[in-house]
C-alpha positions, -999 to 999 in steps of 0.1 A, spaced: 285 34 133 255 58 137 228 54 115 201 79 107 162 78 108 145 104 82 111 113 80 95 130 51 58 141 56 37 152 29 11 180 50 -25 186 37 -20 221 27 5 230 63 42 226 53 67 223 85 74 245 105 44 245 123 42 280 128 39 290 88 11 274 73 11 274 34 -26 271 19 -26 263 -17 -57 279 -33 -53 260 -66 -34 225 -67 3 219 -82 -1 182 -92 36 179 -100 48 190 -66 33 164 -42 8 139 -36 -26 144 -49 -46 131 -19 -41 121 13 -68 93 9 -40 67 -2 -58 33 -13 -31 13 -23 5 20 -30 29 -7 -55 60 -5 -66 65 6 -101 89 -8 -128 115 26 -128 122 32 -89 91 50 -84 60 43 -62 25 47 -81 -5 54 -55 -40 48 -59 -55 79 -42 -95 93 -43 -79 124 -63 -60 101 -92 -34 85 -94 3 98 -80 39 88 -87 65 96 -64 95 93 -90 132 77 -84 143 112 -82 122 122 -63 98 145 -73 60 140 -79 32 142 -107 -1 131 -109 -31 127 -127 -69 121 -123 -103 126 -146 -99 165 -147 -62 168 -150 -52 139 -175 -17 140 -188 10 118 -198 32 96 -174 60 68 -182 34 43 -181 16 58 -216 -8 89 -218 -35 87 -193 -70 100 -188 -84 82 -159 -119 72 -163 -130 86 -131 -112 103 -101 -114 79 -73 -87 49 -78 -91 20 -60 -62 -6 -73 -34 -2 -91 -16 -35 -104 15 -43 -131 11 -69 -152 41 -96 -167 49 -70 -189 50 -40 -168 14 -21 -182 -3 -1 -155 -34 -14 -145 -61 4 -124 -94 0 -106 -122 25 -102 -153 20 -83 -171 17 -121 -148 -1 -142 -108 -9 -151 -82 7 -173 -53 -13 -187 -22 3 -202 -7 -10 -232 26 10 -230 14 42 -249 -24 44 -244 -55 28 -222 -82 9 -231 -112 8 -208 -132 -24 -193 -168 -17 -185 -187 -42 -199 -207 -72 -179 -194 -98 -200 -158 -95 -186 -167 -77 -154 -193 -90 -130 -189 -61 -112 -176 -30 -122 -163 -20 -87 -126 -31 -84 -118 -41 -48 -82 -54 -55 -56 -64 -81 -28 -88 -83 -4 -101 -107 2 -138 -104 25 -148 -130 23 -138 -165 -23 -137 -154 -41 -113 -133 -67 -119 -111 -89 -89 -103 -115 -89 -74 -150 -69 -82 -177 -60 -62 -194 -88 -43 -193 -107 -75 -160 -129 -65 -130 -131 -84 -118 -127 -124 -88 -141 -140 -71 -123 -172 -48 -147 -191 -37 -144 -228 -68 -121 -238 -91 -148 -220 -111 -138 -190 -124 -163 -165 -151 -158 -137 -149 -178 -104 -187 -171 -91 -181 -165 -51 -204 -201 -45 -191 -216 -79 -176 -249 -81 -141 -242 -78 -149 -236 -40 -140 -199 -39 -170 -196 -15 -167 -158 -6 -187 -130 -21 -163 -100 -14 -126 -105 -19 -107 -77 -3 -72 -88 -3 -49 -112 -22 -8 -117 -16 12 -140 -35 35 -163 -13 72 -157 -26 80 -192 -13 49 -214 -28 39 -192 -55 3 -200 -36 -24 -172 -39 -40 -164 -8 -72 -142 -5 -89 -126 18 -121 -121 20 -148 -94 38 -167 -123 59 -161 -157 53 -127 -163 57 -92 -169 38 -90 -191 8 -56 -201 -12 -54 -212 -43 -19 -231 -51 -14 -241 -86 -16 -217 -118 -23 -243 -136 -45 -276 -139 -74 -274 -126 -83 -245 -98 -95 -256 -66 -95 -231 -37 -92 -244 -7 -97 -224 29 -74 -219 57 -84 -226 95 -64 -226 125 -76 -249 152 -106 -260 132 -113 -220 131 -124 -206 94 -111 -175 104 -140 -153 95 -132 -129 107 -97 -124 95 -99 -104 59 -66 -89 58 -37 -104 35 1 -90 31 32 -107 20 61 -119 40 96 -111 20 108 -146 34 79 -167 29 46 -171 36 18 -141 42 4 -124 75 -35 -126 79 -48 -97 100 -76 -78 115 -80 -48 143 -68 -73 172 -50 -103 156 -19 -110 136 -13 -146 122 11 -158 96 5 -188 69 23 -207 51 7 -235 28 29 -263 43 29 -253 78 -5 -239 83 -15 -210 106 4 -200 134 -4 -171 161 19 -136 158 4 -111 183 -27 -98 199 -34 -60 203 -27 -65 239 9 -77 236 15 -40 217 6 -19 247 -16 -22 279 -38 3 268 -67 -7 242 -51 -4 204 -66 -14 172 -44 -26 145 -49 -8 111 -22 -26 90 10 -43 87 40 -48 65 72 -66 68 107 -51 62 137 -66 44 153 -65 79 127 -92 93 106 -64 115 70 -67 112 56 -31 112 23 -26 128 0 4 118 -24 15 149 -45 40 161 -14 44 187 15 50 163 35 25 147 50 -6 165 79 -26 152 79 -65 166 107 -91 161 110 -126 179 118 -102 210 81 -89 215 77 -50 208 114 -29 197 98 1 184 71 27 188 72 56 170 42 80 175 31 121 172 60 133 192 87 115 169 78 130 139 42 114 129 15 141 123 -11 117 141 -15 85 160 -38 74 141 -19 52 112 -42 40 85 -17 26 58 22 10 57 42 1 27 76 -13 22 88 1 -12 115 -11 -34 140 6 -16 131 0 17 113 30 27 82 26 49 57 48 39 28 57 63 -8 72 61 -18 96 89 -56 114 87 -40 144 61 -6 134 55 15 104 41 53 100 43 79 73 43 107 70 67 136 60 47 162 36 47 191 40 74 221 60 62 254 65 76 243 99 88 234 105 126 214 138 115 173 135 118 164 157 87 127 163 77 116 171 41 79 180 34 60 181 4 20 193 5 -7 172 -3 -30 185 -25 -62 206 -17 -94 207 -29 -92 228 -64 -107 265 -63 -101 278 -97 -76 273 -125 -61 246 -150 -30 225 -141 -13 205 -167 -8 168 -156 24 161 -177 54 145 -160 78 170 -149 116 170 -158 136 158 -126 147 181 -104 161 181 -70 137 190 -38 158 203 -8 152 191 27 146 211 56 160 217 92 156 185 117 152 208 144 117 202 152 124 162 160 163 168 173 150 148 205 142 118 185 172 105 174 179 97 211 149 77 215 158 55 184 194 56 185 197 22 203 170 1 184 190 11 153 221 -2 164 204 -35 180 184 -46 148 199 -30 120 234 -48 106 259 -19 110 
């Protein structure tokens, strides 16, 4: 049975087909993502995907529509009425009750289902610049500036100093992931390697992760593996870590291409393939090596892929300069379709409501531009996706 690959691309002021450019003078925050400057993406609680961008919060709803809010365009969301603290959003997370937490360069907003409270007091946050956040059980962990980590649990705030007695040992935490198998919190720092915290109860003690006695100071990024463990990576190397098995090498940039490539992000699919965002497109890696390579000729608007995110429906979202899109899960149709919505361009004039739109259908555009791609993917899809 043939299965289809469909690309969805949000273009920054240019819609397909390429011959017809559409320029937007006043952004419509109900028709697309607010900006291609995506800082983070997470799964929402209603089948939606929530994007933190440099122009506010954007939500792709379960029915395929969009809405956005920012400091100049507050509005209603399914997570309560939101007037963002700042335009730039650096991090987003949902707590154990499904409330939205939003991080900015200058503070934090915490939802309660109807509205939001703002945290900017240095009594709670020793640095207001929110680097990243994650839920761990019923706790929230927040990394701020060069001030280490904060934990929020039951209305209590705890600060773990970079050089404190708990052994955090790093100033700037830039990424965190919870291992689905061991329920350990794995922490990536800018310059001081990887730490792991194996237990949420009792005494807090961060342990350094090493590989062959190397403290991994050149590794800063952590991503979850849905099958257990986490991936650790930098611009040239991908490793895999489990608390029981330690660190094992996965690949180096030289395994992807004979020409030099830079690794920008990784994301593991539910089917067991590791996707790698690079400056030479998206690579798919399995136990046999490179099984997939998507480039600009296959529908990406640029070979420089900044970020990847696999959502709860199995779509692989990608971010390239000026564009955001996704590769949906495979379907039973052998048709290659391309749908597009605009990334919002800078405002010129006018006022636009930020309220959430009513559900509406968004028609897809014809696939003629990428008809040749199907032949490229047909063999790979049949090989790695069960029919």
